[in-house]
N, C-alpha and C positions, 0 to 999 in steps of 0.2 A: 538634271545633272548633265554636265558638259561631257560630250563624247568625242574622242579623237578618232577620226576615220582611219588614220594610218595604223593605230593600235588595233582597231577592230579588224582591219584587213590582215594584219599579222596573226592575230588570234584565230581568224577563220582559216588561214593557211595552215597554222599549227594544228588545228582541230582536224582538218582534212588529212593531213599527213599522219596523225596519230590513228585516225579511223582506218586509213589504208593498211596499217600494220596491226589492226585490232587492239590498239592501245597497249601492245606488248613492248615495254620499254627496252628490252634486250634486242628485239627485232628493229626497233627504231634506231637504236644506237648502232647496230651492225650496218644498217642501210646508210646512215650518215657517215660512218667510217669508210664504207665502200665508195661513196660519192667523194669523200675527201681524197682517197687514193686516185680516183679517176680524174680529179681536177688538175693534177700535175703541179699544184702549188706546193711550196715548201711549208712544212708545218713544224712547230716547235713543241717538244714535250718536256715538261719539267719533272724532276723527281718529286714524289709526294712529300709533303712536309711531315716530319715525324710527330707523333702524338707525344705530349709530355708524359713522363712517367711519374705517376703520383706516389708519393712516399708518405709514410706516417711519421708522427712525432716532429722533431725539430728540423728534420732534413728538408732542404729546399727542393723545389721542382727543378728539373733540368733547364727550364726556360728562365729561371731566376739566377743562374750562375753567372 
C-alpha cells in the first residue's frame, strides 16, 4: 500500500498533541483556542446552522419552504 510521508507526519504530530493532553478532547480544544488567541490573527466565527424542525403529517420541513 502506498504511504504518504506528509500524511504520516501530520498524524504523528496529531497523536503527540493528543497524548500531551491525555486524549481529553476538551483540554485539546481549550489549548487550541488559547493558541488561537495568542497568535494575534483575526478569526471568523459563524452562527451555527439551525437544525431543521421535523414535523408530522403533510407539513413541510423548514428547509423545504
